[in-house]
FINUMAR-481112 format. One line per field, with one value per residue (C-alpha): residue number from 1; y, x, z. Coordinates in Angstrom, 3 decimals. Each point is the difference from the previous one (the first is absolute). Layout:
i = (NUM	...);
v = (Y	...);
u = (X	...);
w = (Z	...);
//
This chain:
i = (1	2	3	4	5	6	7	8	9	10	11	12	13	14	15	16	17	18	19	20	21	22	23	24	25	26	27	28	29	30	31	32	33	34	35	36	37	38	39	40	41	42	43	44	45	46	47	48	49	50	51	52	53	54	55	56	57	58	59	60	61	62	63	64	65	66	67	68	69	70	71	72	73	74	75	76	77	78	79	80	81	82	83	84	85	86	87	88	89	90	91	92	93	94	95	96	97	98	99	100	101	102	103	104	105	106	107	108	109	110	111	112	113	114	115	116	117	118	119	120	121	122	123	124	125	126	127	128	129	130	131	132	133	134	135	136	137	138	139	140	141	142	143	144	145	146	147	148	149	150	151	152	153	154	155	156	157	158	159	160	161	162	163	164	165	166	167	168	169	170	171	172	173	174	175	176	177	178	179	180	181	182	183	184	185	186	187	188	189	190	191	192	193	194	195	196	197	198	199	200	201	202	203	204	205	206	207	208	209	210	211	212	213	214	215	216	217	218	219	220	221	222	223	224	225	226	227	228	229	230	231	232	233	234	235	236	237	238	239	240	241	242	243	244	245	246	247	248	249	250	251	252	253	254	255	256	257	258	259	260	261	262	263	264	265	266	267	268	269	270	271	272	273	274	275	276	277	278	279	280	281	282	283	284	285	286	287	288	289	290	291	292	293	294	295	296	297	298	299	300	301	302	303	304	305	306	307	308	309	310	311	312	313	314	315	316	317	318	319	320	321	322	323	324	325	326	327	328	329	330	331	332	333	334	335	336	337	338	339	340	341	342	343	344	345	346	347	348	349	350	351	352	353	354	355	356	357	358	359	360	361	362	363	364	365	366	367	368	369	370	371	372	373	374	375	376	377	378	379	380	381	382	383	384	385	386	387	388	389	390	391	392	393	394	395	396	397	398	399	400	401	402	403	404	405	406	407	408	409	410	411	412	413	414	415	416	417	418	419	420	421	422	423	424	425	426	427	428	429	430	431	432	433	434	435	436	437	438	439	440	441	442	443	444	445	446	447	448	449	450	451	452	453	454	455	456	457	458	459	460	461	462	463	464	465	466	467	468	469	470	471	472	473	474	475	476	477	478	479	480	481	482	483	484	485	486	487	488	489	490	491	492	493	494	495	496	497	498	499	500	501	502	503	504	505	506	507	508	509	510	511	512	513	514	515	516	517	518	519	520	521	522	523	524	525	526	527	528	529	530	531	532	533	534	535	536	537	538	539	540	541	542	543	544	545	546	547	548	549	550	551	552	553	554	555	556	557	558	559	560	561	562	563	564	565	566	567	568	569	570	571	572	573	574	575	576	577	578	579	580	581	582	583	584	585	586	587	588	589	590	591	592	593	594	595	596	597	598	599	600	601	602	603	604	605	606	607	608	609	610	611	612	613	614	615	616	617	618	619	620	621	622	623	624	625	626	627	628	629	630	631	632	633	634	635	636	637	638	639	640	641	642	643	644	645	646	647	648	649	650	651	652	653	654	655	656	657	658	659	660	661	662	663	664	665	666	667	668	669	670	671	672	673	674	675	676	677	678	679	680	681	682	683	684	685	686	687	688	689	690	691	692	693	694	695	696	697	698	699	700	701	702	703	704	705	706	707	708	709	710	711	712	713	714	715	716	717	718	719	720	721	722	723	724	725	726	727	728	729	730	731	732	733	734	735	736	737	738	739);
v = (-6.009	-1.978	1.226	-1.122	1.727	-2.105	2.218	2.313	-3.035	-0.897	3.485	1.112	0.012	-0.996	-3.507	-2.749	-3.819	-1.856	-3.364	-1.814	-2.568	3.386	0.193	3.602	2.693	0.835	3.293	1.818	1.880	3.539	-1.169	-1.388	3.051	2.126	-1.989	0.299	3.825	0.217	-1.688	1.782	-2.561	-3.555	-2.494	-4.154	-2.086	-1.340	3.699	0.961	-3.135	0.509	3.742	-1.015	-2.954	-2.572	-3.293	-2.891	-2.230	3.191	0.644	-1.697	1.924	3.243	-1.142	-0.225	3.133	2.010	-1.622	1.373	3.614	-0.312	-1.090	3.105	1.950	0.973	-1.701	-1.044	-1.745	1.246	-1.913	-1.213	-1.084	2.597	1.318	3.535	2.962	0.566	3.720	0.310	-1.206	2.281	-2.990	0.469	-2.531	-0.018	-2.233	-0.390	1.118	-1.028	1.140	-2.350	1.638	-1.619	2.777	0.670	2.400	-0.394	1.478	0.476	-0.623	3.353	1.806	1.763	0.305	-3.024	-1.838	-1.063	-3.454	-0.631	-3.356	-1.382	0.375	-0.979	-3.542	-0.747	0.631	-0.697	2.732	0.468	-1.211	1.681	1.104	2.494	2.070	2.888	3.021	-0.037	3.352	1.229	-1.335	2.244	1.455	1.314	-2.755	-2.026	-2.941	-3.121	-3.165	-3.139	-1.276	-2.578	-1.451	-0.086	-1.702	-2.015	1.242	-2.734	-3.790	-0.694	1.926	-0.539	0.436	-1.296	-2.513	0.336	-2.239	1.443	-3.072	-2.328	2.087	0.438	3.395	1.945	3.505	0.882	1.850	2.954	2.141	1.283	-3.052	0.294	-3.365	-2.762	-3.042	-3.300	-3.181	-2.593	-3.702	-1.829	1.687	-0.359	0.742	2.330	1.394	3.160	2.616	-1.590	2.139	-1.807	0.691	-0.356	-0.019	1.256	-2.228	2.192	3.728	2.182	1.063	2.376	-3.461	-2.085	0.897	-1.268	-3.842	-1.289	-3.272	-0.195	-1.199	0.687	0.433	2.130	-0.072	1.739	3.727	0.471	-2.652	1.164	1.613	0.125	3.416	-0.450	-2.958	2.022	3.114	-2.165	-1.420	3.054	2.204	-3.059	0.212	-3.009	-1.901	-3.374	-0.157	-1.888	-3.268	1.378	2.521	-2.681	-2.179	2.821	1.177	-3.859	-0.029	2.898	-0.372	0.613	2.254	2.211	-2.054	0.950	-0.434	2.910	2.249	0.097	2.355	0.399	2.943	-1.530	-0.674	1.446	2.415	-1.460	2.711	-2.680	1.620	3.766	-0.235	0.139	-0.014	-0.189	2.201	-1.232	-0.380	-2.776	-1.951	-0.333	-3.040	1.265	2.426	1.510	2.827	0.246	3.199	1.359	3.354	2.084	3.156	1.313	2.426	2.023	-0.043	-1.498	3.314	-1.636	-1.393	-3.704	-2.930	-2.067	-3.886	-1.264	-3.469	-1.645	-3.634	-0.925	-2.082	0.275	-2.472	-2.605	1.242	-0.069	1.530	-2.104	-2.735	-1.496	2.252	3.110	-1.090	-0.330	2.835	2.599	-1.620	1.200	3.351	0.178	-1.886	0.690	0.991	-1.349	0.232	-3.016	-1.420	0.859	-1.198	0.190	0.966	-2.483	-3.886	0.203	-1.685	3.286	2.657	-1.330	-1.777	0.423	3.256	1.374	1.783	-2.038	0.913	-2.190	-1.811	1.080	1.108	1.325	3.675	2.986	2.956	4.042	1.098	4.295	2.634	2.544	3.918	1.507	1.848	-3.381	0.003	-2.928	0.788	-3.540	-3.574	-3.619	-3.199	-3.053	-3.400	-1.788	-2.361	1.262	-1.007	1.666	0.603	0.603	-0.079	3.136	1.290	3.787	0.278	-1.384	2.330	3.186	-1.138	-0.590	3.134	2.582	-1.671	0.587	-3.294	-1.961	-3.890	-0.094	2.623	-2.457	-3.360	1.983	1.760	-1.116	1.311	3.296	1.894	-1.655	1.257	3.595	0.479	-1.275	2.520	3.023	-0.808	0.031	3.165	1.336	-1.718	1.534	3.579	-0.736	-1.741	3.152	2.479	-2.433	1.126	-3.462	-0.518	-1.801	-0.955	-0.294	-3.683	-2.471	-4.001	-2.386	-3.399	-2.722	-2.108	-3.467	-2.535	-3.543	-0.701	2.229	2.960	3.812	0.304	3.684	2.472	2.286	2.788	-0.386	2.406	0.813	0.395	1.645	-3.263	-0.702	3.133	-0.802	-3.252	2.019	2.746	-2.674	-1.926	2.984	0.916	-3.292	0.301	3.291	-1.461	-2.709	2.310	2.053	-2.575	-1.503	3.402	0.761	-3.072	0.808	-3.682	-0.133	-0.480	-0.094	3.499	0.475	2.905	2.284	2.976	3.039	1.433	0.120	3.137	-0.829	-1.337	3.125	2.390	-1.862	0.053	3.685	0.895	-2.130	1.833	3.734	-0.927	-0.168	3.112	-2.193	-0.095	-2.810	1.487	-1.438	1.661	-2.776	-2.582	-0.076	-1.870	-1.895	2.714	1.853	-2.698	-0.314	3.466	0.285	-2.960	1.585	3.471	-1.675	-2.232	0.432	0.774	-1.582	-0.817	-1.391	-3.418	1.678	1.769	-2.750	-2.739	2.491	0.394	-3.710	-0.711	2.793	-2.051	-2.865	-3.666	-1.050	-2.723	-1.991	1.140	0.180	3.708	2.133	3.053	-0.204	-0.572	3.237	-1.089	-0.654	2.837	-2.433	0.666	-4.006	-2.675	-3.575	-3.126	-1.920	-1.168	-2.673	-2.657	-2.830	1.852	2.175	-1.067	3.190	0.206	-3.245	1.257	2.870	-2.192	-1.979	3.091	1.074	-3.090	0.310	3.488	-1.243	-2.533	2.252	-1.232	0.775	-2.099	0.012	-1.393	0.833	2.783	2.311	1.634	-3.141	-1.058	3.320	0.236	-3.799	0.717	2.959	-1.825	-3.063	3.026	1.192	-3.595	-0.775	2.962	-0.459	-3.965	1.318	2.810	-2.569	-2.136	2.862	0.915	-3.372	-0.470	3.687	-1.082	-2.983	1.790	2.605	-2.472	-0.396	3.893	0.922	2.813	1.737	3.344	1.245	3.422	0.465	1.886	-0.241	-1.557	0.660	1.667	-1.263	0.553	-2.572	0.787	0.527	-2.447	-0.056	-1.000	-1.222	1.552	-2.985	-2.728	1.070	-1.459	1.902	-0.279	1.844	2.599	-0.059	3.224	-0.793	-0.074	3.657	1.654	1.065	1.688	0.303	-0.444	0.870	-1.568	2.733	-1.777	2.962	0.649	-3.523	0.439	-0.309	2.868	0.258	1.566	1.176	0.274	0.576	-2.570	-0.985	-3.285	0.265	-2.017	-0.191	1.200	-1.271	-2.340	-2.313	-3.197	-3.046	-3.841	-0.965	-2.468	-2.681	-1.653	-3.032	-0.580	3.130	1.161	2.772	2.110	2.478	2.906	2.631	3.404	-0.187	3.837	3.038	-0.383	1.518	2.241	1.251	-1.271	3.438	-0.558	-3.923	-1.755	-3.388	-2.360);
u = (52.426	0.071	-2.348	0.981	-1.315	1.170	2.126	-3.204	-2.098	1.920	-0.248	-3.507	-2.182	-3.352	1.750	-2.089	0.724	-3.587	1.399	2.846	0.271	1.386	3.632	-0.601	-3.160	-2.480	-0.421	-2.169	-3.602	1.379	3.305	-1.434	-1.980	2.599	2.119	-2.880	-0.225	3.421	0.207	-3.053	-1.223	-1.969	2.489	-0.436	0.532	3.416	1.184	-1.440	1.160	3.334	0.109	-1.142	2.597	-3.003	1.790	-1.697	-1.128	-1.734	-2.297	-3.187	0.263	0.708	-2.685	-2.223	0.944	-0.323	-3.587	-1.154	1.173	-2.118	-3.184	0.522	0.435	3.518	1.281	-1.861	1.256	-0.325	-0.916	3.529	-0.117	2.727	-0.680	-0.578	-1.447	-3.667	0.451	2.795	-2.415	-2.862	-1.846	-3.018	-0.662	-3.313	-3.493	-2.815	-3.245	-2.688	-3.352	-3.129	-0.136	3.359	2.573	2.501	2.201	3.512	0.007	3.838	2.365	1.370	-3.506	0.203	-2.763	-1.681	0.414	-2.823	-0.360	-1.630	-1.916	2.903	2.434	-2.952	-0.214	3.511	-0.814	-2.584	-1.248	2.580	3.443	3.099	1.432	2.903	-1.313	1.121	-1.701	-0.515	-2.359	-3.346	-3.645	-2.664	-0.829	3.609	1.268	3.193	-0.361	2.012	1.510	0.221	3.821	0.243	-2.505	2.113	-2.600	-3.504	-2.370	-2.877	0.305	-3.247	-3.285	-3.707	-2.607	-3.060	0.367	-1.111	-0.310	-0.085	0.206	1.145	2.867	0.415	1.461	-0.308	-1.446	1.993	-2.396	2.908	-1.157	3.512	0.981	-1.769	1.708	-1.820	1.716	0.057	-0.619	2.807	-1.381	1.344	-1.561	-3.845	-2.563	-2.578	-3.179	-0.546	-1.414	1.628	2.471	3.856	3.531	2.206	3.821	1.870	2.551	0.877	0.243	-1.107	2.669	-0.422	-1.123	-2.194	-2.505	0.356	-1.172	-1.090	-0.980	-2.702	1.057	-3.721	-3.356	-2.185	-3.493	-2.632	0.154	-3.393	0.810	-0.371	3.225	1.663	0.660	2.315	1.700	0.937	1.149	2.594	1.462	0.288	1.305	2.458	-1.607	1.590	-3.206	1.751	1.934	3.179	0.881	2.114	-2.413	-2.423	2.333	0.861	-3.615	-0.972	2.545	-1.425	-2.336	-3.661	-0.177	2.805	2.148	1.466	3.693	-1.466	0.108	3.456	1.993	3.748	-0.062	-1.555	-3.945	-3.095	-1.987	-3.399	-2.424	-2.695	-1.974	-0.593	-3.213	1.405	-2.778	0.158	-1.886	-0.052	-2.893	-2.583	1.622	3.620	1.668	3.275	0.545	3.466	-0.794	-1.591	-0.683	0.076	-0.516	-0.379	-0.254	3.043	0.087	-2.528	-3.679	1.808	1.479	3.761	-0.088	-0.514	1.777	-0.303	0.669	0.522	0.844	0.954	0.018	3.945	0.236	3.988	-0.130	-1.317	1.503	3.980	2.347	1.021	-2.255	-2.599	-2.923	2.308	0.465	-3.545	-1.004	2.784	-1.103	-3.298	0.734	-3.578	-3.622	-1.934	-4.066	-1.713	-4.252	-1.076	3.674	3.171	3.755	1.576	3.892	-0.107	-1.660	-3.407	1.274	1.913	-2.130	-3.295	1.504	2.986	0.855	-3.735	-1.092	-3.206	-2.029	0.557	2.993	3.442	2.562	3.157	0.202	2.321	-1.037	0.515	-1.244	-0.369	-0.647	-1.688	-0.600	-3.723	1.250	0.645	3.652	2.088	1.865	1.373	-0.324	1.810	-0.145	-0.144	-0.413	-2.747	-3.088	-3.334	-3.858	-2.395	-3.256	-2.236	-0.216	-2.063	-0.603	-0.333	-3.576	-0.470	2.304	-1.530	-3.232	0.821	1.875	-2.607	-3.240	-1.464	-2.023	1.320	-0.090	3.915	0.357	-1.792	1.539	3.998	-0.953	3.406	1.871	-1.863	2.864	2.625	-1.567	-1.053	3.680	1.142	-2.496	1.195	3.591	-1.424	-1.274	3.752	1.577	-1.947	0.630	3.526	-0.417	-1.168	2.375	2.976	-1.968	-0.571	-1.958	-3.169	-1.548	-3.805	-0.196	-3.035	0.890	-2.081	-1.025	-1.326	-2.735	-0.166	-3.146	0.215	1.570	2.942	-0.758	-0.638	-3.695	0.926	2.684	-0.635	2.198	1.779	-0.149	2.599	-1.197	1.979	0.840	2.013	1.526	0.877	1.994	1.543	1.577	1.281	1.733	1.387	1.302	1.571	1.424	1.605	1.942	1.201	1.626	1.283	1.295	2.019	1.505	0.945	1.803	1.967	-1.545	-0.650	-3.868	-2.267	-1.761	-3.376	0.647	-2.276	1.584	-1.822	-0.461	2.950	0.695	-1.954	-3.198	0.002	0.471	-2.923	-2.232	0.571	-0.972	-3.038	-1.161	0.698	-3.082	-2.168	1.761	1.530	3.686	1.802	2.463	3.563	2.056	2.104	-0.025	-3.686	-0.640	-3.018	-1.444	-0.070	-2.348	-2.036	-0.511	-1.452	-1.958	-2.046	-0.275	-2.030	-1.898	-3.664	0.525	-1.524	3.171	1.657	-0.048	2.385	2.162	0.732	0.626	2.547	1.635	0.042	1.773	2.747	1.172	2.547	-0.616	0.821	2.729	2.620	3.610	2.757	0.332	-2.061	-1.108	-3.209	-3.978	-1.321	-3.662	0.210	2.054	2.609	3.721	0.504	-2.747	0.358	-2.719	-0.039	-3.336	-0.876	3.073	-2.851	-0.529	2.917	3.591	1.475	-1.678	1.704	3.382	-1.110	-1.058	3.443	1.968	-1.621	0.948	3.481	0.172	-1.977	3.008	2.710	0.769	-0.868	-2.005	1.605	-2.651	2.542	-0.675	-2.532	-0.387	-0.671	-2.297	-2.096	0.122	-1.421	-2.649	-1.171	-0.519	-1.672	-2.388	-0.711	-0.149	-3.099	-1.255	-0.101	-1.371	-2.775	-0.875	-0.084	-2.232	-2.436	-0.287	-0.837	-2.954	-1.227	0.006	-1.854	-2.628	-0.645	-0.328	-3.824	-0.552	1.362	-2.416	-0.675	0.519	2.260	0.960	4.128	2.473	2.924	3.062	2.783	0.827	2.238	1.216	-2.359	-3.235	-1.913	-0.076	-3.310	-1.021	-3.621	-1.551	-2.007	1.782	3.379	1.308	2.462	0.091	1.119	-1.388	1.865	1.160	-1.564	-3.562	0.070	-1.288	0.919	3.013	3.714	1.149	3.206	1.324	1.349	2.022	0.065	-3.393	-0.769	-2.627	-1.099	-1.270	-1.417	1.641	-3.579	-2.623	2.102	-1.703	2.185	-0.036	1.983	1.057	-2.917	-2.400	-3.496	-1.246	-2.818	1.102	-1.088	1.279	0.549	2.848	1.738	3.002	0.607	3.238	1.721	-2.094	-1.296	-3.314	-0.693	-2.591	-1.498	-1.354	-3.971	-0.374	1.469	1.404	-1.476	3.169	3.098	0.479	-1.687	-1.552	-0.280	-3.028	-1.073	2.280);
w = (-36.465	3.497	2.680	3.375	2.707	2.295	2.582	-0.442	1.358	3.008	1.295	-1.005	2.900	-1.826	-0.368	2.187	0.495	-1.087	1.009	1.231	-2.862	-2.607	0.423	-0.654	1.306	-2.941	-0.887	1.666	-1.849	0.713	-1.574	-3.379	-0.122	0.483	-2.795	-2.382	0.641	-0.549	-3.295	-1.265	-2.442	0.180	0.923	-0.683	2.456	-0.488	-0.483	3.513	1.563	-0.993	0.594	3.875	-0.288	0.699	-0.525	-1.986	2.571	1.911	-3.472	1.133	3.431	-1.840	-2.681	2.984	1.537	-3.511	0.277	3.114	-0.881	-2.966	1.591	2.530	-3.091	0.727	-3.725	-3.132	-3.001	-3.385	-3.143	-0.332	3.588	1.005	3.694	0.131	3.001	-0.698	0.593	-2.644	-2.531	1.463	1.366	2.749	2.876	1.431	0.062	-2.518	0.909	-2.306	-1.340	-0.816	-3.421	-0.738	0.277	2.869	1.956	1.443	3.034	0.250	3.017	-0.004	0.394	-3.417	-1.890	-1.114	-3.579	-1.876	-1.069	-3.471	-0.501	-1.707	2.873	2.402	-1.704	1.135	3.634	2.896	2.071	3.149	-2.157	0.530	-2.954	-1.551	-3.083	-2.009	-0.794	-3.802	-0.602	1.141	-0.519	-1.300	3.598	0.347	2.577	-0.722	-1.628	1.023	-1.699	2.291	-0.406	2.680	2.739	2.954	2.384	-0.247	2.291	-0.933	0.664	0.764	-1.089	1.018	-2.902	-1.906	-2.995	-3.196	-2.918	-3.555	-2.457	2.152	1.066	3.902	1.586	2.988	0.487	3.193	2.938	-0.112	-2.676	-0.048	-1.635	-3.452	-1.683	-0.153	1.194	-2.160	1.985	-0.520	0.059	2.884	2.788	1.403	-2.819	1.043	-1.659	-1.667	2.642	2.794	2.442	-0.160	1.256	-2.993	0.552	-2.872	-1.288	-2.952	0.358	-2.968	-2.550	-3.299	-1.966	2.613	2.753	3.193	0.790	3.504	1.387	2.063	3.527	1.741	-0.961	2.462	-1.275	-1.592	-0.250	1.941	2.802	3.437	1.001	-2.770	-0.632	3.387	-1.208	-3.650	2.122	2.553	-3.076	-2.326	2.943	1.087	3.800	1.675	1.371	1.286	2.735	-0.105	1.593	2.193	1.310	0.628	1.947	2.049	0.704	0.735	2.455	1.910	3.000	0.160	2.547	2.715	2.090	3.160	-2.041	-2.296	2.776	-0.422	-2.483	-1.267	2.322	3.241	1.169	-1.613	2.050	1.284	-1.169	-0.155	2.726	-2.329	-1.287	-3.802	-3.024	-3.271	-2.402	-3.870	-2.825	-0.044	-2.297	1.228	1.130	0.743	2.853	0.115	2.732	3.507	1.764	3.367	1.412	3.663	1.049	2.236	2.634	2.276	-1.890	-2.736	-1.025	0.129	-3.713	-0.867	0.054	-3.514	-0.182	-3.183	-0.290	-3.335	-1.069	0.632	-3.333	-0.068	2.941	-2.184	-3.358	0.326	-2.352	-2.879	0.309	-2.291	1.708	-0.458	-3.719	-0.787	1.808	-1.625	-3.277	0.325	1.589	1.490	0.051	-3.366	0.622	-2.834	0.578	2.008	-0.542	2.389	-1.528	3.519	0.752	2.565	0.184	1.690	3.279	0.350	-1.576	1.364	2.978	2.138	-1.193	-0.021	3.560	-0.064	3.132	3.065	-0.707	1.425	-3.179	-0.444	-0.828	-0.553	2.335	-0.815	3.481	-0.358	2.199	-1.926	1.383	-0.408	-2.779	-1.818	0.224	0.449	3.535	0.096	-0.861	0.367	-2.140	1.689	-1.073	2.012	0.488	-0.367	-0.148	-1.882	2.209	-2.992	-3.948	-1.147	-3.152	-0.993	-0.541	3.420	1.731	-1.505	0.835	3.680	-0.135	-1.566	-0.001	3.567	1.478	-2.556	-0.244	-0.689	2.997	2.240	-0.866	-0.024	3.287	1.761	-2.521	-0.658	1.930	-1.902	-3.260	1.265	1.031	-3.785	-1.210	2.244	-1.320	-3.612	0.343	1.778	-2.941	-2.938	1.446	-0.148	-3.600	-1.174	2.037	-1.943	-3.183	-1.285	-3.191	0.327	-3.566	0.530	-2.550	-0.340	0.063	-1.073	0.838	-2.356	1.203	-1.704	-0.480	0.349	-3.511	1.091	-2.423	1.180	0.968	1.051	0.375	3.233	1.654	3.439	2.403	2.392	3.560	2.807	1.208	-2.710	0.327	4.053	-1.409	-2.649	2.440	2.266	-2.902	-0.951	3.454	0.250	-3.416	0.740	3.374	-1.657	-2.424	2.371	1.913	-2.741	-1.000	3.454	0.498	-3.463	-1.484	-3.561	-0.788	-2.799	0.101	-1.633	-1.996	-1.894	-1.944	-0.705	-3.552	-2.652	-1.573	-3.322	1.985	2.241	-3.122	-1.359	2.579	0.871	-3.721	0.528	3.226	-1.609	-2.334	2.805	2.046	2.609	1.350	1.902	2.217	0.821	-2.606	-1.863	2.883	1.206	3.727	0.200	2.054	-3.158	-1.696	2.948	0.317	-3.237	0.218	2.545	-1.710	-3.036	2.013	-1.100	-3.265	-2.788	-1.689	3.472	-1.794	-2.842	1.898	2.246	-2.539	-1.801	3.460	0.698	-3.570	0.630	3.025	-0.404	0.995	3.567	-0.129	1.988	0.563	2.416	-0.731	2.739	-2.022	2.096	-1.147	-1.899	0.458	3.567	0.721	1.844	0.142	0.674	-0.404	-0.693	-0.084	2.987	1.017	-2.891	0.327	-0.889	-3.926	-0.566	-0.088	1.075	3.049	0.698	-0.525	2.246	3.105	-0.414	-0.023	3.040	1.771	-0.904	0.913	3.620	0.377	-0.727	-3.477	-3.910	-2.245	-3.744	-2.549	-2.816	-2.098	1.401	-3.303	-2.023	2.465	-0.291	-3.729	-0.112	2.771	-1.712	-3.368	1.967	1.316	-3.742	-1.201	2.364	-0.668	-3.861	0.683	2.085	-2.612	-2.952	2.108	0.900	-3.784	-0.788	2.693	-1.030	-4.025	1.055	2.280	-2.928	-2.702	0.202	0.365	-3.799	-1.029	3.272	0.731	3.539	1.281	1.043	0.501	-2.190	1.797	-2.680	-3.296	-2.365	-3.566	-0.875	1.745	3.348	2.821	1.954	3.004	0.779	2.981	1.759	-1.792	0.865	-3.377	-2.684	-3.705	-2.982	-2.329	-3.085	-1.626	-3.088	2.006	1.527	-3.087	-3.194	0.690	0.124	3.945	0.981	3.472	2.497	2.455	2.246	0.454	0.029	-2.831	-3.891	-1.707	-3.346	-2.855	-1.494	2.429	3.065	1.779	3.325	1.947	3.132	2.745	2.685	-2.512	0.306	-2.899	-0.928	-2.140	-1.569	0.232	-3.393	0.407	2.400	-0.993	2.540	-1.518	0.264	3.174	-1.780	0.409	-2.628	0.260	-2.657	1.406	0.436	0.784	1.291	3.753	3.112	0.230	-2.251	-3.447	-1.671	-3.216	-0.209	-1.931	0.407	-1.551);
//
């Protein structure tokens, strides 16, 4: 029987010509899938080619197309080599998520329930690999269990880890504990010593019958070397830390200072605001200054509101779209701030030089010039490129002292700037009232700072108190960001908004059930506003369980991300919000600058797909957070390793099915009390109430409970700290005994 769909082929809209050299167009992916679906059975390559009228000289190109469809999970081959549609074989696509104990899960693309992957299945893959699997049953805990049918894409090509030597056999234990397989060291690369930290290039991926094999391509040094924790984090999280030749070449050509030629920009000539006494206000250790501010009262007796000028470094003048600097900046997405080291988004000549608003030098800037009413409403604003001259580099501590301490040394030293600082303070008071009227949420959190000794190790960890000078700058930046968002929205220009969605229905239901236990209620119905959260926070202030309630409320909210879909910022209670104020260290801000300039010229800025850029920048932000968290955890372990046996007071910072995490009061370090160390009882985890409850004793361990613990173990390799209960806590946890 002959199957020649030639007439159908000519008229089929899915056909496309792949290259001029072929007589006939190759069948599109859609047509391949529809043909397989119509036949309803797996087909050999020859049968499929015959059905689709693929000629023999087109076989290589057609094979490549099928291979690409296979890599994307649209097709697969069975053991006989026949092609089939995965959905027809009840196969599920997804990403492997490994667990340090050797098992793992398949996180499905279709957002269905994760599949449990046992150790035997995990032997075939590494954490992050994309695979196709089928459900083969249920595990002992009632979870669907999967069997990997095919690996679609390998995620790990280089792995950082420590070298071990057993009976002359070298292998690398990955620093990423989700990769539980040991990587055998192949001959031919560098020959490291046991205990050293290395980068291994995977030359053979794991399979059902073999371990992964890697060639050592870089020896970083010994585990305890100063700064090694950062070197590991950079490679573990694949953070770009070396600039490309193209970026360095472009940087070298840049001038050392602002030239007269730079006063011109694509839309004309920059405004000259050098006489305006703009100042920067930052922390003591800051080296890159994105923003400078100026404020003056308006109207008779200063009752007509304020003029606020926010000048931001004009990075877009030096970093053109599509060049080497731009490529490196988008790849990094943001600067990464480790303790004692920064991985900048831009080379130092830009980040600490040309694009840093250093005092007493001319700098190019983008200005948001605002007229703000006495009630905090922004009446008017204007954006324009300018040339500025920072009149002073101030610190938060210095500004607070000058403003709030009578006859202080700072007030005397900065006497000529006091009118400006007092205007900024008066504006801040107005903007804070507007924030409360708007209903923005203001969670009270404690930030910490590591103080290092001469050897580069932590001497102590101290809380960092935010004073009103911090808040002055924060409110000024919020105002400029809101104007940038409004400007692009009003001019119907696409933008990358900073969005923060409200709680999901599931999280909202959990929160309300939890609050009910305390006789509290979150107003707002099925779609609460930030104002409802703010009201509740105000209501519970002063309560002994404030920390517990605030933590649970905070965890009910989603993470903020970048997106072209303007759904508003829930936490700040803004209908439209974007990032404009930090283009030195955040790529989304640089995009916003380019977009504003395009509008000012009457055009459009098109960087590509805004949604893809938003996803990428959100991911690089999370990557930076994870890397810095890893480094801080390691440093804290190093700091605590000599204090085993000591007792500390703390609060329960998290409750899990396997125990409680405790944050120490004065040390600002967190560790685990395993469930087996909670007492002679069976403890059951209550996710909704954030607690563990003993079956026999009724002992309860709840989020924010006060406990006293003893440090029993510090594992430097896994950066984990283990405690055991020392005695009953000061609050909560009724009936607890000394562990």
